MOPAC internal coordinates of N, CA, C and O (Angstrom, degrees):
PM7 1SCF
backbone

  N    0.0000 0     0.00 0     0.00 0    0    0    0
  C    1.4593 1     0.00 0     0.00 0    1    0    0
  C    1.5013 1   109.70 1     0.00 0    2    1    0
  O    1.2310 1   119.77 1   137.97 1    3    2    1
  N    1.3774 1   118.05 1   -42.03 1    3    2    1
  C    1.4342 1   120.11 1  -177.04 1    5    3    2
  C    1.5978 1   110.15 1   -61.12 1    6    5    3
  O    1.2310 1   121.38 1   140.67 1    7    6    5
  N    1.3356 1   114.97 1   -39.33 1    7    6    5
  C    1.4889 1   119.78 1  -176.93 1    9    7    6
  C    1.5279 1   113.44 1   -69.44 1   10    9    7
  O    1.2310 1   121.33 1   153.59 1   11   10    9
  N    1.4074 1   115.06 1   -26.41 1   11   10    9
  C    1.4516 1   118.48 1   179.85 1   13   11   10
  C    1.5014 1   113.00 1   -70.75 1   14   13   11
  O    1.2310 1   120.64 1   153.61 1   15   14   13
  N    1.3190 1   116.38 1   -26.39 1   15   14   13
  C    1.5694 1   120.16 1  -177.31 1   17   15   14
  C    1.4315 1   114.64 1    62.08 1   18   17   15
  O    1.2310 1   120.10 1  -166.75 1   19   18   17
  N    1.3316 1   117.41 1    13.25 1   19   18   17
  C    1.4502 1   121.41 1  -179.84 1   21   19   18
  C    1.5542 1   109.17 1  -160.32 1   22   21   19
  O    1.2310 1   118.82 1   -73.79 1   23   22   21
  N    1.2421 1   119.85 1   106.21 1   23   22   21
  C    1.5007 1   120.32 1  -177.98 1   25   23   22
  C    1.5368 1   107.87 1  -162.57 1   26   25   23
  O    1.2310 1   121.61 1   -23.90 1   27   26   25
  N    1.3360 1   114.52 1   156.10 1   27   26   25
  C    1.5057 1   117.90 1   173.51 1   29   27   26
  C    1.4959 1   106.45 1  -128.54 1   30   29   27
  O    1.2310 1   122.98 1   -38.94 1   31   30   29
  N    1.3350 1   111.89 1   141.06 1   31   30   29
  C    1.4257 1   121.96 1   173.03 1   33   31   30
  C    1.5968 1   104.19 1  -112.57 1   34   33   31
  O    1.2310 1   121.48 1   -54.16 1   35   34   33
  N    1.3386 1   114.77 1   125.84 1   35   34   33
  C    1.4412 1   119.05 1  -179.81 1   37   35   34
  C    1.5126 1   107.73 1  -114.31 1   38   37   35
  O    1.2310 1   120.89 1   -56.03 1   39   38   37
  N    1.2986 1   115.91 1   123.97 1   39   38   37
  C    1.4606 1   122.85 1   179.42 1   41   39   38
  C    1.5399 1   109.24 1  -107.85 1   42   41   39
  O    1.2310 1   120.04 1   -39.85 1   43   42   41
  N    1.2776 1   117.53 1   140.15 1   43   42   41
  C    1.5213 1   117.90 1   178.05 1   45   43   42
  C    1.6223 1   102.12 1  -117.01 1   46   45   43
  O    1.2310 1   124.41 1   -51.53 1   47   46   45
  N    1.3640 1   109.14 1   128.47 1   47   46   45
  C    1.4673 1   116.93 1   179.73 1   49   47   46
  C    1.6017 1   104.21 1  -114.46 1   50   49   47
  O    1.2310 1   121.30 1    61.71 1   51   50   49
  N    1.2806 1   115.13 1  -118.29 1   51   50   49
  C    1.5017 1   119.91 1   175.46 1   53   51   50
  C    1.5566 1   106.97 1  -167.47 1   54   53   51
  O    1.2310 1   121.37 1   -19.12 1   55   54   53
  N    1.3169 1   114.99 1   160.88 1   55   54   53
  C    1.4306 1   119.76 1   174.87 1   57   55   54
  C    1.5220 1   109.57 1   -59.79 1   58   57   55
  O    1.2310 1   119.96 1   151.52 1   59   58   57
  N    1.2768 1   117.68 1   -28.48 1   59   58   57
  C    1.4828 1   122.77 1   179.76 1   61   59   58
  C    1.4969 1   113.05 1   -65.26 1   62   61   59
  O    1.2310 1   119.32 1   166.18 1   63   62   61
  N    1.3371 1   118.90 1   -13.82 1   63   62   61
  C    1.4547 1   122.71 1   176.17 1   65   63   62
  C    1.5583 1   108.74 1   -64.59 1   66   65   63
  O    1.2310 1   120.36 1   145.57 1   67   66   65
  N    1.2798 1   116.92 1   -34.43 1   67   66   65
  C    1.4540 1   123.22 1  -174.95 1   69   67   66
  C    1.5680 1   113.66 1  -114.92 1   70   69   67
  O    1.2310 1   120.39 1   164.89 1   71   70   69
  N    1.3251 1   116.85 1   -15.11 1   71   70   69
  C    1.4435 1   123.07 1   178.21 1   73   71   70
  C    1.5490 1   109.94 1  -136.04 1   74   73   71
  O    1.2310 1   121.25 1  -111.29 1   75   74   73
  N    1.3895 1   115.21 1    68.71 1   75   74   73
  C    1.5107 1   116.28 1  -179.10 1   77   75   74
  C    1.5103 1   112.50 1   -60.75 1   78   77   75
  O    1.2310 1   120.72 1   -20.25 1   79   78   77
  N    1.3299 1   116.23 1   159.75 1   79   78   77
  C    1.4340 1   122.48 1   176.48 1   81   79   78
  C    1.5208 1   105.85 1  -129.08 1   82   81   79
  O    1.2310 1   120.57 1   -23.64 1   83   82   81
  N    1.3183 1   116.52 1   156.36 1   83   82   81
  C    1.4470 1   122.22 1  -179.90 1   85   83   82
  C    1.5521 1   110.75 1   -55.82 1   86   85   83
  O    1.2310 1   120.30 1   -40.25 1   87   86   85
  N    1.2843 1   117.03 1   139.75 1   87   86   85
  C    1.4843 1   121.00 1   178.64 1   89   87   86
  C    1.5297 1   116.92 1    88.10 1   90   89   87
  O    1.2310 1   122.05 1  -176.45 1   91   90   89
  N    1.3125 1   113.68 1     3.55 1   91   90   89
  C    1.5295 1   115.03 1  -174.71 1   93   91   90
  C    1.5829 1   108.48 1  -133.03 1   94   93   91
  O    1.2310 1   120.69 1  -143.79 1   95   94   93
  N    1.3302 1   116.29 1    36.21 1   95   94   93
  C    1.4341 1   118.17 1  -173.28 1   97   95   94
  C    1.4789 1   111.84 1   -62.10 1   98   97   95
  O    1.2310 1   117.56 1   133.08 1   99   98   97
  N    1.4008 1   122.26 1   -46.92 1   99   98   97
  C    1.3623 1   121.83 1  -178.69 1  101   99   98
  C    1.5261 1   114.33 1   -67.48 1  102  101   99
  O    1.2310 1   121.80 1   142.09 1  103  102  101
  N    1.2864 1   114.16 1   -37.91 1  103  102  101
  C    1.5240 1   120.09 1   178.89 1  105  103  102
  C    1.5271 1   106.35 1   -64.23 1  106  105  103
  O    1.2310 1   120.21 1   131.42 1  107  106  105
  N    1.2729 1   117.20 1   -48.58 1  107  106  105
  C    1.4947 1   122.19 1  -175.49 1  109  107  106
  C    1.5382 1   107.24 1   -63.15 1  110  109  107
  O    1.2310 1   119.40 1   138.96 1  111  110  109
  N    1.3329 1   118.75 1   -41.04 1  111  110  109
  C    1.4949 1   118.50 1  -176.21 1  113  111  110
  C    1.5009 1   109.32 1   -68.86 1  114  113  111
  O    1.2310 1   119.32 1   142.16 1  115  114  113
  N    1.3831 1   118.89 1   -37.84 1  115  114  113
  C    1.4181 1   120.48 1   179.11 1  117  115  114
  C    1.5476 1   110.70 1   -62.06 1  118  117  115
  O    1.2310 1   121.07 1   140.49 1  119  118  117
  N    1.2960 1   115.56 1   -39.51 1  119  118  117
  C    1.4581 1   120.18 1  -178.00 1  121  119  118
  C    1.4795 1   111.64 1   -72.75 1  122  121  119
  O    1.2310 1   120.84 1   146.24 1  123  122  121
  N    1.3812 1   116.00 1   -33.76 1  123  122  121
  C    1.4831 1   119.71 1   171.51 1  125  123  122
  C    1.4655 1   112.89 1   -62.70 1  126  125  123
  O    1.2310 1   121.12 1   142.30 1  127  126  125
  N    1.3584 1   115.47 1   -37.70 1  127  126  125
  C    1.5381 1   118.68 1   176.38 1  129  127  126
  C    1.5429 1   110.94 1   -61.44 1  130  129  127
  O    1.2310 1   121.25 1   145.62 1  131  130  129
  N    1.3623 1   115.21 1   -34.38 1  131  130  129
  C    1.4457 1   118.09 1   178.83 1  133  131  130
  C    1.5289 1   112.00 1   -65.82 1  134  133  131
  O    1.2310 1   121.98 1   139.90 1  135  134  133
  N    1.2947 1   113.81 1   -40.10 1  135  134  133
  C    1.5029 1   118.55 1   175.75 1  137  135  134
  C    1.4923 1   112.25 1   -60.33 1  138  137  135
  O    1.2310 1   119.36 1   134.40 1  139  138  137
  N    1.3670 1   118.82 1   -45.60 1  139  138  137
  C    1.3820 1   125.80 1   176.93 1  141  139  138
  C    1.5373 1   113.35 1   -62.98 1  142  141  139
  O    1.2310 1   121.30 1   137.81 1  143  142  141
  N    1.3510 1   115.13 1   -42.19 1  143  142  141
  C    1.3510 1   117.66 1   177.93 1  145  143  142
  C    1.5836 1   113.51 1   -62.31 1  146  145  143
  O    1.2310 1   122.28 1   137.31 1  147  146  145
  N    1.3784 1   113.25 1   -42.69 1  147  146  145
  C    1.4464 1   119.30 1   177.28 1  149  147  146
  C    1.5941 1   112.24 1   -56.17 1  150  149  147
  O    1.2310 1   122.81 1   132.84 1  151  150  149
  N    1.3256 1   112.23 1   -47.16 1  151  150  149
  C    1.4651 1   117.10 1   179.03 1  153  151  150
  C    1.5505 1   112.19 1   -59.76 1  154  153  151
  O    1.2310 1   121.82 1   130.87 1  155  154  153
  N    1.3572 1   114.12 1   -49.13 1  155  154  153
  C    1.4134 1   122.85 1   179.71 1  157  155  154
  C    1.5294 1   113.45 1   -54.63 1  158  157  155
  O    1.2310 1   123.18 1   128.99 1  159  158  157
  N    1.3553 1   111.51 1   -51.01 1  159  158  157
  C    1.5078 1   119.37 1  -179.26 1  161  159  158
  C    1.5031 1   111.88 1   -64.95 1  162  161  159
  O    1.2310 1   120.06 1   150.09 1  163  162  161
  N    1.3951 1   117.49 1   -29.91 1  163  162  161
  C    1.4458 1   122.87 1   179.46 1  165  163  162
  C    1.6061 1   107.75 1   -60.64 1  166  165  163
  O    1.2310 1   123.65 1   135.32 1  167  166  165
  N    1.3587 1   110.60 1   -44.68 1  167  166  165
  C    1.4397 1   118.50 1  -178.68 1  169  167  166
  C    1.5518 1   111.64 1   -67.63 1  170  169  167
  O    1.2310 1   120.55 1   138.04 1  171  170  169
  N    1.2405 1   116.56 1   -41.96 1  171  170  169
  C    1.4688 1   119.92 1  -176.15 1  173  171  170
  C    1.4877 1   112.77 1   -75.13 1  174  173  171
  O    1.2310 1   118.71 1   149.28 1  175  174  173
  N    1.3400 1   120.06 1   -30.72 1  175  174  173
  C    1.4267 1   122.87 1  -174.58 1  177  175  174
  C    1.4820 1   117.52 1  -102.12 1  178  177  175
  O    1.2310 1   120.96 1   177.30 1  179  178  177
  N    1.3878 1   115.77 1    -2.70 1  179  178  177
  C    1.4822 1   116.65 1  -179.86 1  181  179  178
  C    1.4253 1   115.41 1   -63.10 1  182  181  179
  O    1.2310 1   119.76 1   147.36 1  183  182  181
  N    1.3572 1   118.06 1   -32.64 1  183  182  181
  C    1.5148 1   122.10 1   178.56 1  185  183  182
  C    1.4787 1   110.62 1   -61.14 1  186  185  183
  O    1.2310 1   117.51 1   164.93 1  187  186  185
  N    1.3340 1   122.34 1   -15.07 1  187  186  185
  C    1.3480 1   125.88 1  -176.89 1  189  187  186
  C    1.5034 1   111.96 1  -104.63 1  190  189  187
  O    1.2310 1   121.29 1  -174.43 1  191  190  189
  N    1.3114 1   115.14 1     5.57 1  191  190  189
  C    1.4986 1   120.91 1  -177.22 1  193  191  190
  C    1.5090 1   113.80 1    76.17 1  194  193  191
  O    1.2310 1   120.67 1  -165.78 1  195  194  193
  N    1.3164 1   116.32 1    14.22 1  195  194  193
  C    1.4799 1   119.08 1  -178.01 1  197  195  194
  C    1.5547 1   107.46 1   -94.75 1  198  197  195
  O    1.2310 1   119.68 1   -54.84 1  199  198  197
  N    1.2441 1   118.22 1   125.16 1  199  198  197
  C    1.4735 1   125.66 1   173.24 1  201  199  198
  C    1.4971 1   112.23 1   -91.67 1  202  201  199
  O    1.2310 1   120.20 1   -44.57 1  203  202  201
  N    1.2745 1   117.22 1   135.43 1  203  202  201
  C    1.5433 1   117.93 1   175.99 1  205  203  202
  C    1.4811 1   104.16 1  -124.39 1  206  205  203
  O    1.2310 1   120.56 1   -55.04 1  207  206  205
  N    1.4175 1   116.54 1   124.96 1  207  206  205
  C    1.3683 1   124.05 1  -175.61 1  209  207  206
  C    1.5176 1   107.48 1  -136.87 1  210  209  207
  O    1.2310 1   121.22 1    -8.86 1  211  210  209
  N    1.3277 1   115.27 1   171.14 1  211  210  209
  C    1.5091 1   117.97 1  -179.46 1  213  211  210
  C    1.4467 1   110.85 1  -152.62 1  214  213  211
  O    1.2310 1   123.29 1    -8.29 1  215  214  213
  N    1.3604 1   111.29 1   171.71 1  215  214  213
  C    1.4810 1   121.25 1  -179.43 1  217  215  214
  C    1.5246 1   107.60 1  -136.49 1  218  217  215
  O    1.2310 1   121.88 1   -41.74 1  219  218  217
  N    1.2654 1   114.00 1   138.26 1  219  218  217
  C    1.5684 1   118.07 1   177.18 1  221  219  218
  C    1.5259 1   106.39 1  -117.56 1  222  221  219
  O    1.2310 1   118.12 1   -94.66 1  223  222  221
  N    1.3781 1   121.18 1    85.34 1  223  222  221
  C    1.4522 1   122.17 1  -178.50 1  225  223  222
  C    1.5419 1   109.12 1   -80.79 1  226  225  223
  O    1.2310 1   123.83 1   -20.46 1  227  226  225
  N    1.2820 1   110.25 1   159.54 1  227  226  225
  C    1.5197 1   123.22 1   172.85 1  229  227  226
  C    1.4888 1   107.67 1   -85.37 1  230  229  227
  O    1.2310 1   119.65 1   -10.25 1  231  230  229
  N    1.3214 1   118.27 1   169.75 1  231  230  229
  C    1.4833 1   124.00 1   175.45 1  233  231  230
  C    1.5159 1   105.02 1   -52.08 1  234  233  231
  O    1.2310 1   120.53 1   -45.95 1  235  234  233
  N    1.3018 1   116.60 1   134.05 1  235  234  233
  C    1.4478 1   122.71 1  -171.54 1  237  235  234
  C    1.5471 1   110.55 1  -126.61 1  238  237  235
  O    1.2310 1   119.49 1   -22.15 1  239  238  237
  N    1.3219 1   118.57 1   157.85 1  239  238  237
  C    1.5250 1   124.83 1  -175.68 1  241  239  238
  C    1.4914 1   105.12 1   -69.04 1  242  241  239
  O    1.2310 1   119.03 1  -100.67 1  243  242  241
  N    1.3190 1   119.45 1    79.33 1  243  242  241
  C    1.4274 1   128.18 1   172.97 1  245  243  242
  C    1.5703 1   106.22 1  -132.99 1  246  245  243
  O    1.2310 1   120.43 1   -10.97 1  247  246  245
  N    1.3795 1   116.78 1   169.03 1  247  246  245
  C    1.4482 1   116.32 1   172.77 1  249  247  246
  C    1.4620 1   119.53 1   -49.39 1  250  249  247
  O    1.2310 1   120.27 1   152.71 1  251  250  249
  N    1.3753 1   117.09 1   -27.29 1  251  250  249
  C    1.4863 1   122.08 1  -177.68 1  253  251  250
  C    1.4786 1   107.37 1   -73.11 1  254  253  251
  O    1.2310 1   116.71 1   161.41 1  255  254  253
  N    1.3028 1   123.86 1   -18.59 1  255  254  253
  C    1.4894 1   125.59 1   178.95 1  257  255  254
  C    1.4813 1   111.36 1   -49.65 1  258  257  255
  O    1.2310 1   120.52 1   135.01 1  259  258  257
  N    1.3221 1   116.61 1   -44.99 1  259  258  257
  C    1.5128 1   121.64 1  -179.63 1  261  259  258
  C    1.5246 1   113.08 1   -58.21 1  262  261  259
  O    1.2310 1   119.79 1   146.51 1  263  262  261
  N    1.3493 1   118.00 1   -33.49 1  263  262  261
  C    1.4470 1   121.93 1   177.02 1  265  263  262
  C    1.5683 1   107.58 1   -72.17 1  266  265  263
  O    1.2310 1   118.56 1   150.79 1  267  266  265
  N    1.3042 1   120.35 1   -29.21 1  267  266  265
  C    1.5308 1   123.89 1  -177.66 1  269  267  266
  C    1.4975 1   104.90 1   -77.30 1  270  269  267
  O    1.2310 1   119.35 1   133.55 1  271  270  269
  N    1.2942 1   118.85 1   -46.45 1  271  270  269
  C    1.5031 1   122.84 1  -169.44 1  273  271  270
  C    1.5574 1   111.76 1   -84.58 1  274  273  271
  O    1.2310 1   119.05 1   136.97 1  275  274  273
  N    1.3257 1   119.42 1   -43.03 1  275  274  273
  C    1.3659 1   120.15 1  -174.62 1  277  275  274
  C    1.5022 1   115.24 1   146.08 1  278  277  275
  O    1.2310 1   119.19 1    -1.27 1  279  278  277
  N    1.3425 1   119.15 1   178.73 1  279  278  277
  C    1.4275 1   123.43 1  -179.59 1  281  279  278
  C    1.4876 1   111.01 1   -59.55 1  282  281  279
  O    1.2310 1   121.10 1   -10.86 1  283  282  281
  N    1.3179 1   115.49 1   169.14 1  283  282  281
  C    1.4830 1   125.10 1  -177.51 1  285  283  282
  C    1.5549 1   109.14 1   -55.65 1  286  285  283
  O    1.2310 1   121.83 1   135.06 1  287  286  285
  N    1.3641 1   114.11 1   -44.94 1  287  286  285
  C    1.4908 1   120.79 1  -173.24 1  289  287  286
  C    1.5705 1   106.45 1   -66.94 1  290  289  287
  O    1.2310 1   117.68 1   154.17 1  291  290  289
  N    1.3129 1   122.02 1   -25.83 1  291  290  289
  C    1.4603 1   121.18 1  -175.93 1  293  291  290
  C    1.5152 1   108.15 1  -106.68 1  294  293  291
  O    1.2310 1   118.46 1   177.65 1  295  294  293
  N    1.2421 1   120.55 1    -2.35 1  295  294  293
  C    1.4670 1   123.27 1  -170.40 1  297  295  294
  C    1.6033 1   112.59 1   -60.49 1  298  297  295
  O    1.2310 1   120.65 1   132.17 1  299  298  297
  N    1.3331 1   116.37 1   -47.83 1  299  298  297
  C    1.4850 1   113.81 1  -177.85 1  301  299  298
  C    1.4984 1   113.00 1   -63.36 1  302  301  299
  O    1.2310 1   121.97 1   135.81 1  303  302  301
  N    1.3630 1   113.83 1   -44.19 1  303  302  301
  C    1.4697 1   118.66 1  -179.10 1  305  303  302
  C    1.5915 1   108.98 1   -64.09 1  306  305  303
  O    1.2310 1   120.53 1   136.08 1  307  306  305
  N    1.3051 1   116.60 1   -43.92 1  307  306  305
  C    1.4761 1   120.75 1   178.71 1  309  307  306
  C    1.4904 1   111.98 1   -64.29 1  310  309  307
  O    1.2310 1   119.94 1   141.67 1  311  310  309
  N    1.3776 1   117.72 1   -38.33 1  311  310  309
  C    1.5006 1   119.88 1   177.59 1  313  311  310
  C    1.5261 1   111.10 1   -64.83 1  314  313  311
  O    1.2310 1   120.90 1   140.20 1  315  314  313
  N    1.3888 1   115.88 1   -39.80 1  315  314  313
  C    1.5046 1   114.36 1   179.11 1  317  315  314
  C    1.5311 1   110.02 1   -68.48 1  318  317  315
  O    1.2310 1   118.61 1   142.62 1  319  318  317
  N    1.2835 1   120.25 1   -37.38 1  319  318  317
  C    1.4295 1   122.63 1   176.48 1  321  319  318
  C    1.5893 1   113.26 1   -64.68 1  322  321  319
  O    1.2310 1   120.68 1   140.61 1  323  322  321
  N    1.2948 1   116.31 1   -39.39 1  323  322  321
  C    1.4441 1   121.22 1   174.81 1  325  323  322
  C    1.5210 1   114.57 1   -66.84 1  326  325  323
  O    1.2310 1   121.19 1   137.56 1  327  326  325
  N    1.3709 1   115.33 1   -42.44 1  327  326  325
  C    1.4650 1   119.21 1   173.11 1  329  327  326
  C    1.4686 1   110.50 1   -60.36 1  330  329  327
  O    1.2310 1   118.32 1   141.80 1  331  330  329
  N    1.3194 1   120.81 1   -38.20 1  331  330  329
  C    1.4321 1   122.80 1  -176.28 1  333  331  330
  C    1.5552 1   110.90 1   -67.16 1  334  333  331
  O    1.2310 1   121.01 1   159.00 1  335  334  333
  N    1.2838 1   115.67 1   -21.00 1  335  334  333
  C    1.4982 1   121.83 1   178.95 1  337  335  334
  C    1.4775 1   112.56 1   -84.82 1  338  337  335
  O    1.2310 1   118.33 1   177.05 1  339  338  337
  N    1.3452 1   120.79 1    -2.95 1  339  338  337
  C    1.3954 1   126.32 1  -178.10 1  341  339  338
  C    1.5250 1   108.97 1  -105.05 1  342  341  339
  O    1.2310 1   119.04 1   -62.35 1  343  342  341
  N    1.2950 1   119.44 1   117.65 1  343  342  341
  C    1.4237 1   118.58 1  -177.28 1  345  343  342
  C    1.5097 1   117.11 1   -56.76 1  346  345  343
  O    1.2310 1   119.94 1   144.94 1  347  346  345
  N    1.3193 1   117.71 1   -35.06 1  347  346  345
  C    1.4082 1   122.60 1   175.47 1  349  347  346
  C    1.5495 1   112.91 1   -70.85 1  350  349  347
  O    1.2310 1   119.79 1   162.65 1  351  350  349
  N    1.3910 1   118.00 1   -17.35 1  351  350  349
  C    1.4038 1   125.04 1   173.26 1  353  351  350
  C    1.5110 1   117.46 1    76.46 1  354  353  351
  O    1.2310 1   122.20 1  -153.56 1  355  354  353
  N    1.3885 1   113.40 1    26.44 1  355  354  353
  C    1.4165 1   116.68 1   176.73 1  357  355  354
  C    1.5091 1   109.52 1  -150.66 1  358  357  355
  O    1.2310 1   118.96 1   -23.72 1  359  358  357
  N    1.3016 1   119.60 1   156.28 1  359  358  357
  C    1.4048 1   127.85 1   177.70 1  361  359  358
  C    1.5114 1   110.71 1   -81.25 1  362  361  359
  O    1.2310 1   117.64 1   -45.45 1  363  362  361
  N    1.3089 1   122.09 1   134.55 1  363  362  361
  C    1.4412 1   123.14 1  -178.71 1  365  363  362
  C    1.5988 1   109.63 1   -61.53 1  366  365  363
  O    1.2310 1   121.94 1   -40.62 1  367  366  365
  N    1.2777 1   113.88 1   139.38 1  367  366  365
  C    1.4865 1   119.72 1   173.29 1  369  367  366
  C    1.5168 1   109.11 1   -96.50 1  370  369  367
  O    1.2310 1   120.77 1   -23.60 1  371  370  369
  N    1.2833 1   116.13 1   156.40 1  371  370  369
  C    1.5064 1   118.82 1   179.14 1  373  371  370
  C    1.5078 1   111.87 1   -54.56 1  374  373  371
  O    1.2310 1   118.55 1   150.33 1  375  374  373
  N    1.3206 1   120.36 1   -29.67 1  375  374  373
  C    1.4546 1   118.81 1   179.57 1  377  375  374
  C    1.4973 1   113.58 1   -77.14 1  378  377  375
  O    1.2310 1   121.15 1   158.63 1  379  378  377
  N    1.3927 1   115.41 1   -21.37 1  379  378  377
  C    1.5007 1   113.82 1   172.07 1  381  379  378
  C    1.4991 1   112.59 1   -67.53 1  382  381  379
  O    1.2310 1   120.62 1   141.73 1  383  382  381
  N    1.3735 1   116.43 1   -38.27 1  383  382  381
  C    1.4420 1   119.60 1   177.75 1  385  383  382
  C    1.5281 1   109.84 1   -67.90 1  386  385  383
  O    1.2310 1   120.42 1   139.61 1  387  386  385
  N    1.3889 1   116.80 1   -40.39 1  387  386  385
  C    1.4416 1   119.18 1  -177.72 1  389  387  386
  C    1.5188 1   112.11 1   -68.36 1  390  389  387
  O    1.2310 1   119.52 1   146.59 1  391  390  389
  N    1.3314 1   118.53 1   -33.41 1  391  390  389
  C    1.4465 1   119.62 1   174.54 1  393  391  390
  C    1.5067 1   114.38 1   -63.37 1  394  393  391
  O    1.2310 1   120.56 1   141.78 1  395  394  393
  N    1.3193 1   116.53 1   -38.22 1  395  394  393
  C    1.5152 1   120.68 1   176.57 1  397  395  394
  C    1.5510 1   105.75 1   -67.49 1  398  397  395
  O    1.2310 1   118.78 1   136.74 1  399  398  397
  N    1.2567 1   119.94 1   -43.26 1  399  398  397
  C    1.4706 1   123.66 1  -176.74 1  401  399  398
  C    1.5025 1   106.89 1   -64.70 1  402  401  399
  O    1.2310 1   119.79 1   135.80 1  403  402  401
  N    1.3277 1   118.01 1   -44.20 1  403  402  401
  C    1.5143 1   121.36 1  -178.72 1  405  403  402
  C    1.5464 1   109.55 1   -56.75 1  406  405  403
  O    1.2310 1   120.41 1   140.22 1  407  406  405
  N    1.3233 1   116.83 1   -39.78 1  407  406  405
  C    1.4763 1   118.76 1  -179.66 1  409  407  406
  C    1.5356 1   109.43 1   -62.67 1  410  409  407
  O    1.2310 1   121.24 1   135.53 1  411  410  409
  N    1.3087 1   115.23 1   -44.47 1  411  410  409
  C    1.5061 1   120.07 1  -178.64 1  413  411  410
  C    1.4738 1   113.33 1   -61.63 1  414  413  411
  O    1.2310 1   118.50 1   144.50 1  415  414  413
  N    1.2312 1   120.47 1   -35.50 1  415  414  413
  C    1.5066 1   123.09 1   177.57 1  417  415  414
  C    1.4312 1   115.59 1   -87.80 1  418  417  415
  O    1.2310 1   120.37 1   173.24 1  419  418  417
  N    1.3415 1   116.89 1    -6.76 1  419  418  417
  C    1.4874 1   120.69 1  -179.61 1  421  419  418
  C    1.5669 1   115.13 1   -79.61 1  422  421  419
  O    1.2310 1   119.88 1   -11.04 1  423  422  421
  N    1.2094 1   117.83 1   168.96 1  423  422  421
  C    1.4556 1   124.46 1   176.92 1  425  423  422
  C    1.5482 1   108.70 1   -67.29 1  426  425  423
  O    1.2310 1   120.55 1   154.17 1  427  426  425
  N    1.3213 1   116.56 1   -25.83 1  427  426  425
  C    1.4849 1   118.69 1   178.64 1  429  427  426
  C    1.5804 1   109.03 1   -63.04 1  430  429  427
  O    1.2310 1   119.15 1   161.04 1  431  430  429
  N    1.2636 1   119.22 1   -18.96 1  431  430  429
  C    1.4332 1   121.59 1  -178.72 1  433  431  430
  C    1.5782 1   110.69 1  -112.65 1  434  433  431
  O    1.2310 1   122.84 1  -150.06 1  435  434  433
  N    1.3254 1   112.17 1    29.94 1  435  434  433
  C    1.4909 1   116.75 1  -173.26 1  437  435  434
  C    1.5592 1   115.87 1   -60.12 1  438  437  435
  O    1.2310 1   120.34 1   157.39 1  439  438  437
  N    1.2797 1   116.95 1   -22.61 1  439  438  437
  C    1.4485 1   123.86 1   176.62 1  441  439  438
  C    1.4908 1   115.17 1   -95.94 1  442  441  439
  O    1.2310 1   120.19 1  -173.18 1  443  442  441
  N    1.2952 1   117.24 1     6.82 1  443  442  441
  C    1.4750 1   120.56 1  -177.55 1  445  443  442
  C    1.5422 1   105.69 1  -104.11 1  446  445  443
  O    1.2310 1   121.36 1   -55.48 1  447  446  445
  N    1.3481 1   115.00 1   124.52 1  447  446  445
  C    1.4090 1   127.59 1   173.27 1  449  447  446
  C    1.5104 1   112.05 1  -153.28 1  450  449  447
  O    1.2310 1   120.46 1   -34.52 1  451  450  449
  N    1.3261 1   116.72 1   145.48 1  451  450  449
  C    1.4413 1   122.10 1  -175.28 1  453  451  450
  C    1.5279 1   115.23 1    69.61 1  454  453  451
  O    1.2310 1   120.23 1  -166.74 1  455  454  453
  N    1.3493 1   117.16 1    13.26 1  455  454  453
  C    1.3865 1   124.77 1  -176.01 1  457  455  454
  C    1.6318 1   110.50 1  -114.77 1  458  457  455
  O    1.2310 1   122.84 1   -24.97 1  459  458  457
  N    1.3388 1   112.17 1   155.03 1  459  458  457
  C    1.4654 1   117.27 1   173.42 1  461  459  458
  C    1.5074 1   109.40 1  -123.23 1  462  461  459
  O    1.2310 1   121.64 1   -26.35 1  463  462  461
  N    1.2879 1   114.47 1   153.65 1  463  462  461
  C    1.4218 1   117.85 1   163.37 1  465  463  462
  C    1.5385 1   103.58 1   -93.49 1  466  465  463
  O    1.2310 1   123.77 1   -75.78 1  467  466  465
  N    1.3055 1   110.37 1   104.22 1  467  466  465
  C    1.5267 1   120.14 1  -167.75 1  469  467  466
  C    1.5140 1   116.43 1   -73.18 1  470  469  467
  O    1.2310 1   120.84 1   144.88 1  471  470  469
  N    1.2677 1   115.99 1   -35.12 1  471  470  469
  C    1.4025 1   121.01 1  -170.07 1  473  471  470
  C    1.5851 1   117.35 1  -128.88 1  474  473  471
  O    1.2310 1   123.79 1  -104.66 1  475  474  473
  N    1.2817 1   110.34 1    75.34 1  475  474  473
  C    1.4471 1   118.45 1   175.05 1  477  475  474
  C    1.5297 1   104.72 1   -94.03 1  478  477  475
  O    1.2310 1   122.17 1  -105.34 1  479  478  477
  N    1.3474 1   113.45 1    74.66 1  479  478  477
  C    1.4853 1   117.78 1  -166.93 1  481  479  478
  C    1.5673 1   112.96 1  -141.47 1  482  481  479
  O    1.2310 1   117.73 1  -168.85 1  483  482  481
  N    1.2852 1   121.93 1    11.15 1  483  482  481
  C    1.3992 1   121.40 1   178.92 1  485  483  482
  C    1.5120 1   114.52 1    69.69 1  486  485  483
  O    1.2310 1   121.44 1  -167.21 1  487  486  485
  N    1.2678 1   114.86 1    12.79 1  487  486  485
  C    1.4746 1   117.49 1   178.70 1  489  487  486
  C    1.6087 1   113.53 1   100.52 1  490  489  487
  O    1.2310 1   120.81 1   177.90 1  491  490  489
  N    1.3159 1   116.06 1    -2.10 1  491  490  489
  C    1.4551 1   121.24 1  -172.90 1  493  491  490
  C    1.5160 1   109.09 1   -57.32 1  494  493  491
  O    1.2310 1   118.32 1   139.29 1  495  494  493
  N    1.2945 1   120.81 1   -40.71 1  495  494  493
  C    1.4668 1   122.96 1  -172.23 1  497  495  494
  C    1.5376 1   114.55 1   -80.68 1  498  497  495
  O    1.2310 1   121.59 1   176.33 1  499  498  497
  N    1.3460 1   114.57 1    -3.67 1  499  498  497
  C    1.4615 1   117.05 1   178.12 1  501  499  498
  C    1.5949 1   113.05 1   -67.28 1  502  501  499
  O    1.2310 1   120.10 1   180.00 1  503  502  501

């Protein structure tokens, strides 16, 4: 990477890195460490033309969503409640997260390093 003089490292953490919730202390701390690592690496690698960026997505419509919301018997009710807490009224899809990540690694973000898109969450964190 150093020899290329142009590269992007993209780290994925979680919205819980910056907005922890009760019961997730260790998870939140590990994601906050990813944020700090990203910022530190951005400083260390900038001289080589390497950008280091990150994204903090919210719970997304993947198989892991059931773990976030609850057991199968509670899932539909929990999903409706979760969706109601999102101003845009819908759960993020993997492609929503991927699109934000694609911007960060694109040439359109050529001057972005050590930064995160912190809230790919449909407004939930507002």
